[in-house]
N, C-alpha and C positions, 0 to 999 in steps of 0.2 A: 719427208719426201726425198731429200738428198740421200738419206741412208738406203731407201728402197731402190733408188736409181743405181746406187753403187753396187748393191747386191745383184740386181738384174744384169748390170754390165759385167760383173765378175762371172756370173753364171753363164752368160752368153759366150764369153771368151773361153771358158773351160769347155763348154759344149762344142764350140767351133774347133778347138784343139782335138777333141775326141773324134769328131766327124772327119777331120783332115786325116787322122791316123787310120780310120776305117777306110777312107777313100783310097789311100795309098796301098792298103792291103788287098783291095779288090780291084780287079781290072775293069770289070763291067759295072759301072755305077748306074743305078736306076734313075729315071727323070725325077721321081718324088724325092729321092735322096738329094739330087742337085738343087731342087727348089728349097728344101729345108736348109741346105747349106747357104744358099743365097740369103734366106730370111735371117738366119743366125748371123751371117756376116753384116747384114744391114742394121741389126739392133745397136751395136756399138757405134756404127757410123751415124745413126740418127741421134743417139745420145751425145755424140761429139758435136752435133750441129746445134743442140739446145743452147749452150752458152753463146754461140754466135748469133742466134735469133734474139736472145735476151739482150745482148750488147747492141744489136740493131735497134730494138725498141727503146732502149735507154738513150741512144744517140738521137733517135727521132724526137723523143720528148725534150731533150736538151735543145734541139734546134727550134722547138716551139717557144721556149722560155726567153723572156727579155727582162733584164734587170731594170732598165730605165722605163718609166711609165710613159703613157701616150701623151702626157702634157708637156714633155720636154720642148722648150721653145728657145730659139736663138742660140748664139754662142757656139755654133758648129765650127767656127774658125778656131776656137780654143782646142777642140778635139783634134782637128787637123794639125795644128801647130805642135801639140804635145807629141803626136805620133811621128811627125817629121823630125823633131829633135831626137826622139828615141831611135829612129831609124838611121840617122846620120852619124852621130858621134856620142850621144849620151845613153848611158845604161842605167842611170839612177836619176829620177826626176821627182821633185816635190811639187805638188799642186797647192798653191796658197791663195789667199784672198785678203781683202781689207777688213773683214768682219766675220762674225759667226753667221751661219745660215745664208751664206752668199752664193751657194751653188756648187761648192767643191765636190760634195758627194754625188750630186746630180751629174756632173761632168764625168766623175770617175766611173759611174755605172754606164754612162753613154759610151765611154772608151771601151769597156768590156764588150758591149753590143757591137760597136764599130769593128772590132777585131773578129769576134765570133760569128757575126752575121753580116758579111759584106753585101749580101743581096738586098738588105734593107736600105742601103745608102743611096739616096736618089741623086745626090750631087756627085760631081766628079770625085772619085776616091782613089787615092794613091795606092800603088801596089805595096803590099806589106810582106816582110819576111817572117812575120809571126803567125803561128798556127792556132794558138788558143790563149785566152786571157781569163783570169779569175779575179773576182772581187772578194776581199777578206775583211770583214768588219771586226776590228779588235775590241769593240765594245762588248762583243759576245764571245770572243775567242781569247785563249791564252797561249803561252809558249808551247804547251803540250799539244794543243790543237794544231798549231803550226807544224810541229814535228810530224804528227799523224798525217796531216794533209800532204806534206812533202814526201813522206814514205809511201803513201798509197796512190799517188798520181805520177804520171810521166812528166817530169819537169826537165826542160832543156833550155838552151840559150834562145830557143824560139818561143818560149813561154813568157807571157807578161803577167806578173802578179801585182795587183793594186791593193795596197793596205790602207785602210781608213781608220781614223782615231788612234793613231800610233803614239804610244808613250815611250817605249824603249826601242829606238831605231837600231841601236847597236846589235841587238839580237838578230834582227832581220838582215842587217848588213853581213853578219857572220854567216847566216844561212845562204845569202846570195853569193858569197865567196866560194861556197861549196858547190851549189847547184847551178850557178851562172845564169839565173833567170833575169829577165828585164824587170826592173823595179820602179814602180810609181807609188808614192806614198803621200798621205795627208796627216799632218801632225795634229795631236789633240790640243797642244799649246805651242806657241811660237818658240823655236829654238834655232840656233845658228849652226848649219852644217854647210860644208863646202861642196854642195851639189847644185846642179842646175835647178832653178826655181821658176816655175811657170805661174805668173800672177794672172788669175783669170780676169777677163774683161768685165766691165760693168754691165748689168742688165739694163737695157734701154727702155724708156717709157713707151716708145712706139710699139713694143712687143707685148704689152699688157693685154691689149684687145684680143690678140691671137691666143695668148695663154688662157684667157678667161673663156673663150669659145671652146677650147679643148676641155677645160674643167666642166663646163656646162653640158658638154656632150656626155660626160660620165654621170652628172647629177642634174637632172632636168628640173628640179625644184628650185634651183638658184637663179635669181633674176640677173638680167644683163645690166651693165653699167655704162654710163655716158662718158663722153670725153672729159668733161669737167670732173667727174668722179674719179676717172683714171688719174688725172693730174693731181687730185687731192691725195689719192692713195700713194702715188709715187713720192710725193713730197713728204708725207707722214712716215713712210717706211724708209726714206732716204735711199730708195732704189734697191733695198735688200730683197733679193729674189725669194729667200726663204719666208720672210714676213709677207711679201706680196702674195705668194702662192697660198699661204695659210689663210690670209684675209679674203681671198677670192674663193675659197673652197667650202664655204658653208653659207647658208642663207642668212644666218644670224649676223655674221661679220660683214656680209655684203650690205645688209640693211643698215648696219652701223656706218659703213662707208657712205651710203646715200644720205643718211641723216647728217653726218658730219660735213659732207660737201655742200649740203643745202644751207647750212648756217654760215654766218659771217665769222671768220676765225681771227682771234687776236694771236699774237705771238705766244702768249701764255697757253691759250687753247691748243695751239699747235704742239707745244711741248707735252701738255697733259695727254693729248691724243696719241702721241708717240709712246708714252708710258702705258696707256690703255692697250695698245697693240701688244706690248711685251706681256701684259697680263693675259691677253687673249691666247697667246701662243705658249703660255706656261713658264715664262722666264721671270718668276716672281721676285727673286732676290735682285736680279738686274734692274727690274722696275723700281724696287725699293731704293736701290743705290742711286738710280737716276733721279728719283724724287728728292732724295737727300741733297743731291747736287743742285737741283732746281732751287731748293730752299736756301742753300748757301749763296747762290747767285742773285736771288730775288727776294730774300727774306724781308727787306725793308719795305718792299712794295706789297707783299702779301697781306700784311697787317692793316694796310691802309685801304684795301679793297675788299669789302665784305663778300662779294661773289667769288672773287679769286681765293680768299681764305676758305670759304665753304667748299669749293671744288677741290682745293688742295687737301683739306682734312678728310673729305669723303674718299678721295683716292688713296690717301695714306691708310685709312681704315680698311679699305678693300685689300690693300697689300698685306696688312696684318692678318686679315681673315684668311686669305689664300695661303699664308704661311702657318696657318693653324694657331695663331695667337688671338683667340677670340676675346679674351678679357681686354687686351689692348685695343682691339677693334671697337668694342662696346664703349670703352672710356672715351675714345675719340669722337664717337657719335654723340655722346653726352654734351660735348662742347658745342656741337651744332644745334642742339635742341634749345639753346639759350638765345635770347635776343642779342644782337640784331640778325644773327646768322640764320635763324629758323625761317626767316621770311623767304629764303631761297629754296625752301623745301617744296619741290613740285611733284605732284602725283604720288604723294605719300612715300617718296623714296626713303626717307629716314626711317619711317616705321617699318617698311618692308625689309630694309637692311638689318635693323635691330632685331626683328623677329627671326630673320634668317640666322644671325649669329647666335641668338639664344637657343635656337633649335639645335645647332651643332653642339652646344654645351649641355643638351638634354634639360634645358629649362623650358620644357615644352608648354607648360601651362602659362608661363609668362608670355611666350611667343603667341599662343592662341588668344590671350587677352588683347594683345596689341592688334592682331589681325582682325579680331571680331569688332573692334572699335571702328575700323575703317572699311569693313566689308560692304557696307551700304553704298560707298562711293568708289570702291576699288575692286575690280574683278580679280586682279592679281592676288589680293588678300584672300579671296575665296579659294582659289586653286592652290595657293601656298599652304592653306590649312589642311588640305586633304592628306598630304604625305605625313604630316605630323600626327594626325588622328589615326591613320592606318598603322603607323609605327607604334603608337601607344597601345592600340588594340593587340598588336602582335605579341607584345611583351606582357599582356594582361593588365596594363595600366588603364583602368576603365574610367577614372574620374576626369571630368572636363569642367573647368571653371565656369561659373555663372549659368549652369544648366543642370537639370536632374538627369538628363540623358547620358548614357555611357558613350565611350569614344567611338564605338561602331555606329550607334544610332546617329550621333552627331556627324560622322563621316557621310552616312547615307543622306542625311538632311541637306548638308552643304553641297554635296555632289549634285543632288537633284536640282537644287536652286541654281548652281553654276551651269549645269547642262541646259536648263531652260533659258538662261541668259548668255548662251555661248557666243552669240554674235557681238556681245559687248566687249569681248576681250580681243587682244592682238593675236597674231598667228601663233606665237609661242605659248601664250596662256591657253588658247583653244586646244592645242595639242597636249598640253599638260593635263587639262581636264579630261580629254579623251583617253589619256594614258591610264586613267583610273576607272574607265568604264568596265573593264573585265572584272576588276575587284568588286565594284559595286554590284554587278550582275551576279557574281559568285555568292556574295553575302546576302543579297536581297532574295535571290531565287535559289535556295539550297538545292543541291543536285543539278546545277545548271548544266546545259549541254556544252561539253568541252569544245566542240567545233565552233559554237557561237562565241565563246570566250576568246578563242584563238583568232577568229576573224576580226574581232574588235581590236585586239592588240596588234595584229599584223597590219592593219590599216595605219596605225600610228607608226609602226616600224618602217613601213614603206615611205611614209611622209618624211620621217627623220632621215632616212637614207637618201632621198632625193635632194634634201637640203644639206646633207652631211653635217647634221647637228650632233654635238657631243651628248645630248640627252638621249640619243639612240641607245647609249649604255643603260640608262634607266628603263627604257622600253624592253630591251633584251632581258634584263633582270626580271621585269614583271612577267614576261612570257615564261621564263625559266621557273618562276614561282608557281605559275598555273600548272605547268607540267609536273612540278614536284607534288603539288597538292593532289593531283590525279595519279600519282605514283608512277609517272613515266620519267624515271630518274635519269636515264641515259640522255633523253632529249633536254631535260632540265639542266644537266651539267654542261651540255653543249652550248646552251644559251648563257650560262654563267661564264664560260670561256670566251664567248663572243663579247660579253659585257666588258671583260678586261682588255679586249683588243681595241675597243673604241677610243679610250683615253687613259692616260696614266694618272690615276687619282687614288691616293691612299684610302680615302673614305670608301671608294668602290671596291678596291682590292681587299680591304679587310672584311667587307660584308659578303663578297662572293666566297672568300675563304672560310668565313664562319659557317655559312649554310652548307658548304661542301664538307667541312669538318663534321658537322652534325650528321650528314648523310653517311659518312664513312664510319664514324665512331659510335653513333647511337642507333642508326638504322642498318649498319653493316652492309651498306651498298658498295659494291665493287665498281669503281668508276675511274675514268682517265681524266685527270685534271692536274694542272701544274700548281700544286698546293704549296703554301707556306708551311713551315714547321710550326709547332705549337708555340715555341718561344717567339718566333717572328710575329705570329698573330697577337700574342700578349703585348709585345712592344708597340704594335699599331693601336691596340685597344687603349693604351695609356693616354693617348691624345684624342680619344673618341668615346665619349660617355655612353652613347647609344650602343656602340660595338661592345664596350665593356659590360654593359648590362646583358646583352645577348650571350656573351662569352660565359658570364657567371651562371646564366640559366642552363647552358649546355653542361657546364661542370656539375650543376645540381643533379642533372640526369645521370651523368657518369658516376657520381658518388652516391647514388641511390638515396637522395634526400627525401624526407617525408612527402614533399609536394612534387616529387618527380613525375607522377602520372599526369598531374594537371599541366605541368610545363610541357611535357611531351605531346599532350593533346593540343596545346596551343601551336606548337611547331608543325604538327601534322595536318592541322585543319585551318590555319590562318596564313595570310599572305604577308611576307616581309617586304616592305618597300625599301628602296635606296633612300636614305635620309640625308 
């Protein structure tokens, strides 16, 4: 397009020159000639206006964008105080806090909006000498990116640059000495520099209600919480805004808050619940270290209280599981299966945990035996079996212990039973069952109507969205698989991308990459997806037996193994679940 524009512009300028020469050589110029001259003159003028129009549209889009989300609550005084210091005598300011996830990034983004969008500020706002602010996250940028940014933007002493997750401040200071921008930064880890430090103020308990109202405005499926539940949440998170925001942002964690607040808590329960919150938000190693510290401080009491010991070991096993140490997790559960600790096993939680860990190790038949033993009394056991059976069928593992039926037939039988008794389960188990409805209909009714399958999984997706449940990732992947089976590859890959955006989980990352790798390498599908390299996929498969099995089957296709056609038929006609 730009090449054509350049040719037309050059042509019009040459034509204009020729017409001008003719006009000068003739005294009486006709009206038609004058009109042509005007038109030719207007062509370059119009093309000159195109960049101005494009710049206007870009500026208008920038004016619409906000970095801070609509749940920002409280601590506007922090924003004002930082700007005041920057305006008076400080040109370099560090934003710091007492702990991780205490709101430093939240305030940094609000500062950018404060400077770039003064019309948003409802309270009295001081006049600023600064024209524009930028937020630069060094988690995703390097020194080359910084250089490119500085070279391609207008940077002056009226520009505020806010750098987050800073490791090498010296490089940024060097650039500041050249460009003279106003610098605000957040360090990745504590270091001492002789610059002004703004310690952000604590988040107060009284603001939780307003924060939760804003969150529920975005996610209608999340329940409200009472004053006593707010007090419990604030106490358990020790006022950490990052943890508070996370715990309020999904129905699963809000239900946990309600259940926890309803029970009478001992000081040990309080500490365990603080560790559980760390597990909820994905800080597994920190949770494990805190559990070790708990043992050092309370070891002598743990062994003298069977319930305390049971809870401690169960939590320790969950830490190992989330760190992908499945063998260690299983060995810890074995301790609790013995008397007297097994008396504390309520609602078959030991059996469900054990089956879950074995599933990750691809000891699927062992997991199915455990779940079958408790299916009569546990609805959770029914729905937990479905994913295992579907995964076995996908890789053509047809055998199922204690039955002559194959894995697909057993999946359909258990799904039918679970769906008939769907009111027996809790909300999460009900949605888990419904998540497999599309797969059931696809296998039960060959050549099923695509729109019907999509309507069933879309219902689940909408429910997970309203609750902001991380299992939304599994639902997106299921819909992606439906699109893939029906050869709508572009839509399938879009859903795989959405899957990865819901949560950072190596198990999910490797499975989305495996199926996209199959599409690209075996089906020769040209698609846009942020793919891992083959070596990166192999590394993730080392700790994931199911993924490793899928990877080996893909390689069998690429290497033209004798059973290549059978494997390819399985890929093209069967649904792969997140396991």
